[in-house]
Z-matrix of the N, CA and C atoms (Angstrom, degrees):
N
C 1 1.463
C 2 1.600 1 112.23
N 3 1.266 2 113.98 1 -37.03
C 4 1.547 3 117.37 2 -178.06
C 5 1.528 4 112.00 3 -62.20
N 6 1.410 5 112.33 4 -40.87
C 7 1.396 6 122.81 5 176.40
C 8 1.436 7 120.04 6 -58.51
N 9 1.360 8 113.33 7 -32.26
C 10 1.459 9 121.80 8 -176.91
C 11 1.578 10 110.97 9 -80.73
N 12 1.352 11 116.18 10 -21.20
C 13 1.394 12 123.56 11 178.47
C 14 1.562 13 116.40 12 -106.13
N 15 1.306 14 110.91 13 19.82
C 16 1.509 15 121.42 14 -165.46
C 17 1.625 16 100.80 15 -75.71
N 18 1.377 17 111.61 16 144.45
C 19 1.420 18 118.55 17 176.58
C 20 1.571 19 104.30 18 -97.84
N 21 1.247 20 113.44 19 103.26
C 22 1.601 21 118.63 20 177.09
C 23 1.566 22 107.51 21 -107.07
N 24 1.230 23 116.31 22 -171.18
C 25 1.493 24 117.17 23 179.95
C 26 1.485 25 114.67 24 -70.28
N 27 1.342 26 120.21 25 -38.94
C 28 1.525 27 117.95 26 172.35
C 29 1.605 28 112.23 27 -57.52
N 30 1.434 29 115.63 28 -45.23
C 31 1.469 30 114.20 29 177.04
C 32 1.411 31 116.13 30 -66.94
N 33 1.365 32 116.69 31 -29.51
C 34 1.544 33 120.20 32 175.79
C 35 1.367 34 110.01 33 -62.75
N 36 1.496 35 119.79 34 -39.31
C 37 1.423 36 118.72 35 -179.31
C 38 1.599 37 111.29 36 -66.93
N 39 1.344 38 112.10 37 -40.78
C 40 1.366 39 114.71 38 176.23
C 41 1.510 40 113.84 39 -53.14
N 42 1.278 41 115.90 40 -51.54
C 43 1.476 42 126.52 41 -179.06
C 44 1.505 43 103.29 42 -61.44
N 45 1.231 44 125.68 43 -37.90
C 46 1.470 45 122.62 44 179.10
C 47 1.543 46 114.33 45 -66.10
N 48 1.360 47 110.17 46 -33.28
C 49 1.572 48 115.36 47 172.41
C 50 1.506 49 109.04 48 -62.67
N 51 1.177 50 118.31 49 -51.31
C 52 1.524 51 122.66 50 176.68
C 53 1.594 52 111.48 51 -50.63
N 54 1.362 53 113.49 52 -48.94
C 55 1.354 54 121.04 53 -178.19
C 56 1.544 55 114.25 54 -63.28
N 57 1.388 56 115.37 55 -31.46
C 58 1.483 57 118.97 56 175.23
C 59 1.420 58 116.20 57 -75.29
N 60 1.340 59 121.40 58 -11.10
C 61 1.517 60 124.51 59 -175.18
C 62 1.522 61 108.88 60 -62.73
N 63 1.331 62 121.02 61 -54.57
C 64 1.498 63 117.64 62 -178.86
C 65 1.576 64 114.19 63 -60.48
N 66 1.384 65 113.96 64 -33.32
C 67 1.499 66 116.31 65 179.54
C 68 1.526 67 107.38 66 -64.81
N 69 1.328 68 120.06 67 -39.54
C 70 1.392 69 124.33 68 179.07
C 71 1.491 70 111.10 69 -59.66
N 72 1.363 71 114.68 70 -45.77
C 73 1.492 72 118.94 71 -177.81
C 74 1.536 73 109.12 72 -67.17
N 75 1.269 74 121.05 73 -40.39
C 76 1.461 75 122.50 74 -175.69
C 77 1.485 76 107.90 75 -71.03
N 78 1.395 77 117.30 76 -36.99
C 79 1.494 78 116.18 77 178.48
C 80 1.395 79 109.73 78 -67.16
N 81 1.293 80 117.38 79 -50.65
C 82 1.600 81 117.89 80 -177.93
C 83 1.445 82 116.83 81 -61.26
N 84 1.344 83 120.58 82 -31.08
C 85 1.442 84 125.09 83 -171.93
C 86 1.586 85 110.43 84 -102.21
N 87 1.213 86 115.57 85 3.20
C 88 1.476 87 118.69 86 173.49
C 89 1.585 88 111.53 87 -112.45
N 90 1.376 89 112.30 88 126.83
C 91 1.433 90 115.66 89 -176.68
C 92 1.601 91 111.94 90 -81.59
N 93 1.319 92 109.82 91 114.46
C 94 1.554 93 119.12 92 170.59
C 95 1.447 94 113.19 93 -154.95
N 96 1.206 95 119.34 94 160.02
C 97 1.595 96 124.43 95 -174.65
C 98 1.386 97 105.09 96 -59.97
N 99 1.275 98 122.71 97 123.76
C 100 1.488 99 124.48 98 163.12
C 101 1.619 100 108.06 99 96.84
N 102 1.318 101 115.44 100 9.45
C 103 1.439 102 117.44 101 -175.24
C 104 1.581 103 112.43 102 -59.88
N 105 1.372 104 114.97 103 -27.71
C 106 1.489 105 121.55 104 -177.82
C 107 1.562 106 108.62 105 -69.97
N 108 1.336 107 109.62 106 -40.80
C 109 1.532 108 115.45 107 -178.12
C 110 1.585 109 108.45 108 -68.42
N 111 1.203 110 117.75 109 -47.07
C 112 1.470 111 126.29 110 -177.30
C 113 1.576 112 107.51 111 -64.02
N 114 1.395 113 114.63 112 -47.51
C 115 1.400 114 116.30 113 177.08
C 116 1.514 115 120.64 114 -63.24
N 117 1.336 116 112.92 115 -32.14
C 118 1.486 117 123.80 116 -176.00
C 119 1.674 118 103.98 117 -76.45
N 120 1.355 119 112.64 118 -38.40
C 121 1.538 120 114.02 119 178.62
C 122 1.466 121 109.86 120 -65.86
N 123 1.393 122 121.31 121 -43.01
C 124 1.381 123 126.46 122 -179.58
C 125 1.541 124 112.24 123 -62.42
N 126 1.399 125 111.61 124 -43.17
C 127 1.501 126 117.59 125 -178.41
C 128 1.540 127 106.27 126 -68.22
N 129 1.330 128 120.27 127 -49.73
C 130 1.535 129 120.72 128 -175.78
C 131 1.449 130 111.72 129 -62.21
N 132 1.348 131 117.02 130 -40.82
C 133 1.511 132 124.54 131 176.12
C 134 1.436 133 112.29 132 -56.84
N 135 1.320 134 116.93 133 -45.81
C 136 1.500 135 125.44 134 -177.68
C 137 1.524 136 106.83 135 -71.11
N 138 1.449 137 120.41 136 -40.02
C 139 1.468 138 112.47 137 176.44
C 140 1.372 139 111.48 138 -73.66
N 141 1.266 140 127.41 139 -24.92
C 142 1.475 141 128.71 140 171.79
C 143 1.550 142 110.91 141 -62.11
N 144 1.211 143 118.05 142 -32.26
C 145 1.531 144 117.55 143 -179.54
C 146 1.446 145 104.75 144 -73.12
N 147 1.380 146 123.60 145 -24.25
C 148 1.438 147 123.71 146 179.23
C 149 1.534 148 109.99 147 -66.22
N 150 1.350 149 115.22 148 -42.86
C 151 1.459 150 118.98 149 179.28
C 152 1.610 151 108.76 150 -68.29
N 153 1.304 152 113.09 151 -48.00
C 154 1.441 153 113.82 152 -175.17
C 155 1.448 154 117.08 153 -66.93
N 156 1.328 155 120.81 154 -32.88
C 157 1.488 156 124.66 155 -176.00
C 158 1.551 157 105.98 156 -65.61
N 159 1.360 158 115.07 157 -49.27
C 160 1.471 159 115.19 158 -179.57
C 161 1.539 160 112.33 159 -68.51
N 162 1.228 161 121.88 160 -32.72
C 163 1.501 162 124.61 161 -172.18
C 164 1.550 163 101.31 162 -76.24
N 165 1.401 164 122.38 163 -46.77
C 166 1.414 165 122.54 164 175.73
C 167 1.529 166 113.39 165 -54.73
N 168 1.431 167 109.82 166 -48.67
C 169 1.551 168 108.89 167 -172.47
C 170 1.502 169 106.88 168 -64.03
N 171 1.272 170 121.90 169 -37.10
C 172 1.496 171 120.20 170 -177.56
C 173 1.467 172 111.50 171 -66.95
N 174 1.360 173 114.69 172 -45.54
C 175 1.442 174 125.66 173 -170.07
C 176 1.758 175 108.00 174 -66.00
N 177 1.256 176 107.39 175 -39.83
C 178 1.548 177 109.72 176 -168.57
C 179 1.596 178 101.81 177 -104.73
N 180 1.398 179 126.24 178 6.35
C 181 1.365 180 125.84 179 174.45
C 182 1.512 181 111.24 180 66.25
N 183 1.305 182 112.50 181 36.44
C 184 1.529 183 115.71 182 176.11
C 185 1.506 184 113.70 183 -115.10
N 186 1.227 185 116.93 184 47.94
C 187 1.438 186 123.32 185 170.83
C 188 1.546 187 108.61 186 -76.06
N 189 1.291 188 116.80 187 119.88
C 190 1.391 189 126.66 188 -179.16
C 191 1.490 190 115.06 189 -120.21
N 192 1.394 191 115.03 190 159.89
C 193 1.485 192 115.24 191 179.36
C 194 1.635 193 105.70 192 -70.97
N 195 1.280 194 117.75 193 -29.46
C 196 1.445 195 111.65 194 -178.43
C 197 1.560 196 110.46 195 -73.21
N 198 1.306 197 121.76 196 -33.76
C 199 1.387 198 122.02 197 174.13
C 200 1.388 199 111.00 198 -66.47
N 201 1.299 200 118.80 199 -45.07
C 202 1.565 201 122.12 200 178.50
C 203 1.453 202 110.31 201 -56.89
N 204 1.254 203 123.13 202 -37.80
C 205 1.395 204 125.11 203 -177.15
C 206 1.531 205 110.13 204 -81.58
N 207 1.348 206 117.09 205 -40.79
C 208 1.518 207 115.76 206 -176.29
C 209 1.521 208 116.74 207 -79.55
N 210 1.352 209 116.84 208 -27.90
C 211 1.474 210 118.49 209 -174.22
C 212 1.577 211 112.64 210 -59.61
N 213 1.331 212 116.04 211 -45.50
C 214 1.501 213 114.18 212 178.05
C 215 1.541 214 114.73 213 -69.27
N 216 1.318 215 116.23 214 -27.92
C 217 1.468 216 122.92 215 176.67
C 218 1.424 217 111.44 216 -63.14
N 219 1.587 218 110.41 217 -46.06
C 220 1.516 219 114.72 218 -174.74
C 221 1.560 220 108.42 219 -70.69
N 222 1.289 221 117.64 220 -34.31
C 223 1.516 222 119.43 221 177.13
C 224 1.571 223 109.46 222 -58.82
N 225 1.303 224 113.48 223 -51.80
C 226 1.577 225 118.54 224 -175.85
C 227 1.539 226 106.46 225 -63.28
N 228 1.290 227 117.02 226 -39.06
C 229 1.519 228 113.58 227 -178.50
C 230 1.468 229 112.16 228 -67.96
N 231 1.314 230 119.37 229 -40.51
C 232 1.427 231 127.74 230 179.04
C 233 1.603 232 111.83 231 -63.51
N 234 1.224 233 115.27 232 -51.20
C 235 1.558 234 121.01 233 178.56
C 236 1.513 235 108.28 234 -67.69
N 237 1.362 236 121.19 235 -35.04
C 238 1.448 237 121.77 236 -174.85
C 239 1.542 238 102.60 237 -72.36
N 240 1.287 239 123.27 238 -49.06
C 241 1.416 240 126.77 239 -175.70
C 242 1.463 241 108.40 240 -58.83
N 243 1.315 242 122.23 241 -43.47
C 244 1.475 243 125.05 242 -179.56
C 245 1.436 244 110.39 243 -61.90
N 246 1.381 245 119.00 244 -56.10
C 247 1.439 246 122.35 245 -175.34
C 248 1.610 247 114.71 246 -69.18
N 249 1.266 248 114.30 247 -37.30
C 250 1.527 249 116.76 248 178.42
C 251 1.563 250 104.70 249 -64.00
N 252 1.276 251 122.42 250 -45.11
C 253 1.415 252 129.03 251 178.57
C 254 1.579 253 105.76 252 -55.64
N 255 1.317 254 113.97 253 -49.34
C 256 1.544 255 111.19 254 179.16
C 257 1.488 256 119.70 255 -65.37
N 258 1.395 257 112.07 256 -24.94
C 259 1.547 258 117.11 257 168.94
C 260 1.280 259 113.88 258 -63.13
N 261 1.514 260 115.57 259 -44.44
C 262 1.395 261 119.65 260 -175.25
C 263 1.473 262 113.97 261 -67.20
N 264 1.350 263 112.66 262 -30.54
C 265 1.466 264 118.30 263 176.69
C 266 1.563 265 115.25 264 -79.99
N 267 1.326 266 113.86 265 -2.10
C 268 1.602 267 117.38 266 177.90
C 269 1.444 268 108.13 267 80.87
N 270 1.286 269 126.66 268 19.61
C 271 1.423 270 130.88 269 -174.84
C 272 1.540 271 112.70 270 -101.43
N 273 1.328 272 115.67 271 -18.53
C 274 1.463 273 120.01 272 -176.05
C 275 1.536 274 104.31 273 -137.83
N 276 1.353 275 113.38 274 132.37
C 277 1.506 276 115.83 275 174.74
C 278 1.659 277 111.06 276 -64.05
N 279 1.250 278 118.47 277 139.89
C 280 1.373 279 121.77 278 -175.29
C 281 1.614 280 108.86 279 -66.69
N 282 1.318 281 119.15 280 -35.05
C 283 1.415 282 116.98 281 -177.14
C 284 1.559 283 111.10 282 -69.23
N 285 1.206 284 119.50 283 -30.94
C 286 1.383 285 123.39 284 172.94
C 287 1.535 286 114.54 285 -59.54
N 288 1.339 287 112.49 286 -48.13
C 289 1.470 288 121.05 287 -173.31
C 290 1.567 289 97.98 288 -72.54
N 291 1.300 290 131.14 289 -37.35
C 292 1.366 291 126.19 290 179.66
C 293 1.527 292 112.98 291 -63.27
N 294 1.369 293 115.83 292 -37.51
C 295 1.497 294 118.27 293 173.74
C 296 1.596 295 108.08 294 -61.90
N 297 1.188 296 116.29 295 -50.44
C 298 1.480 297 123.22 296 -173.04
C 299 1.579 298 108.77 297 -58.05
N 300 1.360 299 113.18 298 -55.58
C 301 1.453 300 120.07 299 177.43
C 302 1.528 301 113.95 300 -65.86
N 303 1.222 302 119.36 301 -36.56
C 304 1.531 303 122.64 302 174.86
C 305 1.480 304 109.37 303 -59.98
N 306 1.397 305 119.06 304 -44.10
C 307 1.440 306 123.12 305 179.16
C 308 1.545 307 110.69 306 -58.62
N 309 1.386 308 111.85 307 -44.19
C 310 1.480 309 118.74 308 179.25
C 311 1.542 310 112.97 309 -58.81
N 312 1.238 311 117.28 310 -43.39
C 313 1.496 312 122.08 311 -178.35
C 314 1.513 313 112.78 312 -76.40
N 315 1.310 314 116.67 313 -30.79
C 316 1.445 315 123.22 314 -179.11
C 317 1.546 316 104.56 315 -70.56
N 318 1.228 317 119.16 316 -49.24
C 319 1.616 318 126.58 317 -175.48
C 320 1.576 319 104.60 318 -64.45
N 321 1.338 320 118.08 319 -43.44
C 322 1.408 321 119.83 320 173.71
C 323 1.508 322 116.28 321 -54.87
N 324 1.413 323 112.83 322 -47.62
C 325 1.379 324 119.52 323 178.63
C 326 1.546 325 112.54 324 -61.31
N 327 1.441 326 117.66 325 -43.55
C 328 1.355 327 118.18 326 172.81
C 329 1.482 328 117.94 327 -57.26
N 330 1.300 329 117.45 328 -41.77
C 331 1.415 330 122.93 329 -178.72
C 332 1.431 331 111.04 330 -64.90
N 333 1.445 332 115.16 331 -39.83
C 334 1.390 333 118.82 332 175.16
C 335 1.491 334 116.08 333 -61.62
N 336 1.185 335 116.88 334 -45.89
C 337 1.600 336 123.94 335 175.43
C 338 1.515 337 107.69 336 -56.57
N 339 1.332 338 118.13 337 -52.81
C 340 1.446 339 121.50 338 -177.57
C 341 1.476 340 108.93 339 -61.72
N 342 1.328 341 121.79 340 -42.43
C 343 1.427 342 120.84 341 179.84
C 344 1.536 343 110.24 342 -62.39
N 345 1.279 344 113.69 343 -39.86
C 346 1.533 345 114.34 344 174.51
C 347 1.545 346 113.81 345 -55.96
N 348 1.297 347 117.25 346 -21.54
C 349 1.484 348 121.32 347 -179.11
C 350 1.429 349 109.41 348 -98.27
N 351 1.349 350 114.18 349 2.83
C 352 1.502 351 115.60 350 178.86
C 353 1.544 352 111.81 351 83.15
N 354 1.326 353 116.24 352 20.52
C 355 1.540 354 118.87 353 -179.17
C 356 1.517 355 107.59 354 -115.91
N 357 1.324 356 115.86 355 134.98
C 358 1.508 357 119.83 356 -179.22
C 359 1.483 358 105.62 357 -109.71
N 360 1.412 359 111.92 358 120.56
C 361 1.467 360 118.08 359 172.61
C 362 1.445 361 109.63 360 -102.03
N 363 1.379 362 117.25 361 104.61
C 364 1.400 363 124.45 362 -172.73
C 365 1.541 364 112.63 363 -76.22
N 366 1.315 365 114.66 364 159.72
C 367 1.512 366 117.83 365 179.15
C 368 1.462 367 107.30 366 -63.91
N 369 1.300 368 119.02 367 146.26
C 370 1.441 369 127.68 368 -177.28
C 371 1.575 370 107.33 369 -113.73
N 372 1.198 371 115.36 370 167.06
C 373 1.478 372 127.83 371 172.66
C 374 1.518 373 107.76 372 -48.63
N 375 1.273 374 118.00 373 -45.00
C 376 1.441 375 121.20 374 -179.00
C 377 1.526 376 112.92 375 -62.43
N 378 1.350 377 113.97 376 -37.58
C 379 1.425 378 117.59 377 -176.76
C 380 1.543 379 106.92 378 -72.25
N 381 1.360 380 117.94 379 -36.42
C 382 1.513 381 119.40 380 -177.86
C 383 1.553 382 107.80 381 -69.18
N 384 1.365 383 116.18 382 -38.20
C 385 1.520 384 121.16 383 178.04
C 386 1.418 385 108.36 384 -61.42
N 387 1.414 386 117.72 385 -45.39
C 388 1.514 387 120.55 386 176.33
C 389 1.490 388 111.51 387 -54.17
N 390 1.226 389 120.16 388 -43.51
C 391 1.480 390 123.57 389 -169.51
C 392 1.557 391 104.38 390 -71.03
N 393 1.363 392 115.29 391 -48.30
C 394 1.467 393 117.93 392 179.53
C 395 1.474 394 111.26 393 -58.63
N 396 1.376 395 122.93 394 -42.05
C 397 1.446 396 126.94 395 -176.97
C 398 1.531 397 107.78 396 -72.80
N 399 1.260 398 120.82 397 -27.81
C 400 1.460 399 121.84 398 169.36
C 401 1.566 400 117.13 399 -64.26
N 402 1.310 401 110.09 400 -44.30
C 403 1.433 402 119.13 401 174.97
C 404 1.462 403 121.70 402 -57.72
N 405 1.551 404 105.11 403 -40.94
C 406 1.472 405 113.85 404 177.42
C 407 1.497 406 111.30 405 -71.38
N 408 1.338 407 114.41 406 -49.22
C 409 1.530 408 116.73 407 175.78
C 410 1.488 409 116.43 408 -55.49
N 411 1.214 410 115.18 409 -51.25
C 412 1.522 411 120.80 410 -179.02
C 413 1.559 412 108.61 411 -58.35
N 414 1.373 413 118.43 412 -40.64
C 415 1.464 414 122.67 413 -178.00
C 416 1.418 415 108.71 414 -65.63
N 417 1.365 416 123.38 415 -44.03
C 418 1.420 417 127.15 416 -179.21
C 419 1.511 418 115.20 417 -64.40
N 420 1.399 419 111.52 418 -41.38
C 421 1.437 420 120.54 419 174.28
C 422 1.401 421 114.58 420 -64.50
N 423 1.343 422 115.84 421 -41.38
C 424 1.509 423 117.77 422 -179.26
C 425 1.565 424 108.82 423 -67.17
N 426 1.245 425 119.76 424 -31.78
C 427 1.495 426 124.79 425 174.32
C 428 1.513 427 106.09 426 -68.33
N 429 1.259 428 118.51 427 -37.87
C 430 1.446 429 120.83 428 -176.70
C 431 1.557 430 112.85 429 -64.12
N 432 1.246 431 122.42 430 -11.20
C 433 1.342 432 127.05 431 -176.45
C 434 1.521 433 107.74 432 -71.02
N 435 1.303 434 123.00 433 -18.23
C 436 1.427 435 127.95 434 175.28
C 437 1.610 436 111.94 435 -125.58
N 438 1.332 437 114.13 436 -30.92
C 439 1.568 438 114.55 437 -168.69
C 440 1.579 439 99.01 438 -122.41
N 441 1.410 440 115.86 439 107.12
C 442 1.398 441 126.02 440 -179.63
C 443 1.504 442 112.14 441 -60.00
N 444 1.258 443 122.72 442 -18.13
C 445 1.410 444 128.10 443 -176.77
C 446 1.497 445 111.33 444 -62.82
N 447 1.402 446 113.59 445 -28.90
C 448 1.449 447 119.78 446 179.79
C 449 1.375 448 115.73 447 -87.25
N 450 1.355 449 123.93 448 -3.44
C 451 1.492 450 127.36 449 -173.12
C 452 1.514 451 110.74 450 -66.54
N 453 1.445 452 112.70 451 -54.29
C 454 1.433 453 117.33 452 -178.47
C 455 1.554 454 115.05 453 -59.48
N 456 1.417 455 109.80 454 -47.13
C 457 1.506 456 103.43 455 179.80
C 458 1.547 457 117.46 456 -71.23
N 459 1.324 458 112.83 457 -21.30
C 460 1.436 459 119.83 458 174.33
C 461 1.448 460 116.32 459 -67.96
N 462 1.370 461 112.69 460 -38.88
C 463 1.446 462 119.65 461 176.33
C 464 1.621 463 112.77 462 -69.23
N 465 1.324 464 113.93 463 -39.90
C 466 1.536 465 120.99 464 174.69
C 467 1.451 466 109.25 465 -63.81
N 468 1.363 467 117.33 466 -39.20
C 469 1.479 468 114.73 467 176.21
C 470 1.447 469 113.10 468 -68.73
N 471 1.357 470 119.07 469 -32.57
C 472 1.447 471 123.29 470 177.55
C 473 1.507 472 108.44 471 -64.22
N 474 1.303 473 120.47 472 -37.98
C 475 1.541 474 122.02 473 176.38
C 476 1.585 475 106.47 474 -58.92
N 477 1.334 476 118.82 475 -43.20
C 478 1.490 477 126.05 476 174.63
C 479 1.534 478 111.57 477 -52.42
N 480 1.325 479 108.11 478 -46.49
C 481 1.626 480 112.24 479 -176.71
C 482 1.475 481 106.42 480 -65.00
N 483 1.308 482 119.98 481 -49.46
C 484 1.501 483 121.67 482 -176.37
C 485 1.520 484 105.71 483 -58.30
N 486 1.273 485 124.26 484 -47.87
C 487 1.482 486 126.08 485 -176.95
C 488 1.673 487 107.69 486 -62.47
N 489 1.189 488 114.85 487 -50.26
C 490 1.547 489 117.73 488 175.62
C 491 1.437 490 113.09 489 -62.43
N 492 1.269 491 118.47 490 -38.38
C 493 1.560 492 119.74 491 177.97
C 494 1.505 493 108.21 492 -61.14
N 495 1.388 494 117.68 493 -51.06
C 496 1.473 495 120.78 494 178.46
C 497 1.492 496 114.83 495 -58.21
N 498 1.411 497 116.27 496 -44.61
C 499 1.473 498 121.15 497 179.70
C 500 1.576 499 109.15 498 -61.48
N 501 1.330 500 114.66 499 -53.30
C 502 1.418 501 121.25 500 -179.62
C 503 1.540 502 115.73 501 -56.95
N 504 1.435 503 107.94 502 -41.99
C 505 1.514 504 113.00 503 176.66
C 506 1.497 505 115.21 504 -59.71
N 507 1.363 506 114.26 505 -43.61
C 508 1.439 507 117.31 506 176.47
C 509 1.585 508 112.27 507 -68.53
N 510 1.290 509 116.11 508 -31.55
C 511 1.367 510 121.23 509 172.64
C 512 1.585 511 113.86 510 -58.93
N 513 1.240 512 111.06 511 -48.74
C 514 1.569 513 120.03 512 177.86
C 515 1.521 514 109.91 513 -61.15
N 516 1.303 515 114.74 514 -43.52
C 517 1.539 516 119.63 515 -178.68
C 518 1.547 517 111.51 516 -65.05
N 519 1.430 518 114.43 517 -36.62
C 520 1.513 519 121.65 518 176.02
C 521 1.541 520 103.19 519 -65.40
N 522 1.216 521 124.59 520 -51.80
C 523 1.430 522 127.77 521 -175.47
C 524 1.465 523 110.86 522 -54.95
N 525 1.372 524 108.53 523 -51.32
C 526 1.547 525 117.93 524 179.39
C 527 1.630 526 110.02 525 -54.35
N 528 1.271 527 113.67 526 -51.81
C 529 1.524 528 114.41 527 -177.42
C 530 1.466 529 110.53 528 -64.05
N 531 1.339 530 122.19 529 -41.64
C 532 1.495 531 121.98 530 -177.64
C 533 1.506 532 105.20 531 -69.20
N 534 1.233 533 126.64 532 -42.01
C 535 1.483 534 127.69 533 176.76
C 536 1.550 535 113.31 534 -58.78
N 537 1.365 536 113.38 535 -47.15
C 538 1.434 537 120.36 536 -175.78
C 539 1.625 538 108.46 537 -67.17
N 540 1.319 539 114.79 538 -49.96
C 541 1.512 540 115.33 539 174.50
C 542 1.362 541 114.94 540 -61.57
N 543 1.335 542 122.20 541 -46.68
C 544 1.470 543 121.11 542 176.97
C 545 1.510 544 115.72 543 -61.51
N 546 1.388 545 114.35 544 -37.10
C 547 1.463 546 120.91 545 179.41
C 548 1.543 547 113.26 546 -66.25
N 549 1.337 548 114.06 547 -41.69
C 550 1.470 549 118.20 548 -172.19
C 551 1.555 550 105.20 549 -74.56
N 552 1.252 551 120.52 550 -34.01
C 553 1.434 552 122.84 551 177.36
C 554 1.540 553 106.89 552 83.59
N 555 1.377 554 115.58 553 -173.47
C 556 1.469 555 120.38 554 176.21
C 557 1.577 556 110.39 555 -64.89
N 558 1.375 557 114.34 556 151.68
C 559 1.417 558 112.86 557 173.61
C 560 1.585 559 116.43 558 -61.70
N 561 1.208 560 123.07 559 154.38
C 562 1.405 561 122.24 560 179.64
C 563 1.525 562 112.05 561 -71.31
N 564 1.330 563 115.02 562 139.48
C 565 1.462 564 117.59 563 -177.80
C 566 1.542 565 108.61 564 -82.67
N 567 1.285 566 116.24 565 126.99
C 568 1.448 567 120.45 566 177.05
C 569 1.550 568 115.33 567 -56.55
N 570 1.342 569 115.80 568 141.35
C 571 1.428 570 116.05 569 171.87
C 572 1.400 571 116.89 570 -76.46
N 573 1.334 572 121.21 571 138.05
C 574 1.401 573 124.82 572 176.46
C 575 1.507 574 119.15 573 -56.96
């Protein structure tokens, strides 16, 4: 049991990502000279820890229960903090952020249900494209807090995030249904 909850370097990076979330919120929502630069640095550093924690865990054979549980939570906290801050700043429409975050929680719910049935629904290419598009859109919109030239590209990127979120959400629901149906097998035949 202790080995499964061990704090190793990949888990420490995941915890660091969670630790950075309140700092990102404070920086983005406090008016000071250069907040967009500091906010972008915090955001990009935190997203880099997402790549490196998984890469290190696989490379070093240090995949743990703690890391498996914390990594998606850290991702959702970071993306939620960034987009909710951008709504507060008037840079992202609230309905788009609700769609993006709703997809995040719906897919997490599906994965939890599947996991309870002993089924693993792995990340797909759509999920990775969604994360990449979120990073690009949030980065552009963070820069738009001071530089208007980034607002239009950021809003266009946000439309891509919404589209990819919806497509990947449907994809996960389809995988979930296929796995649950194939896992459960045919219904038992009643005895005469």
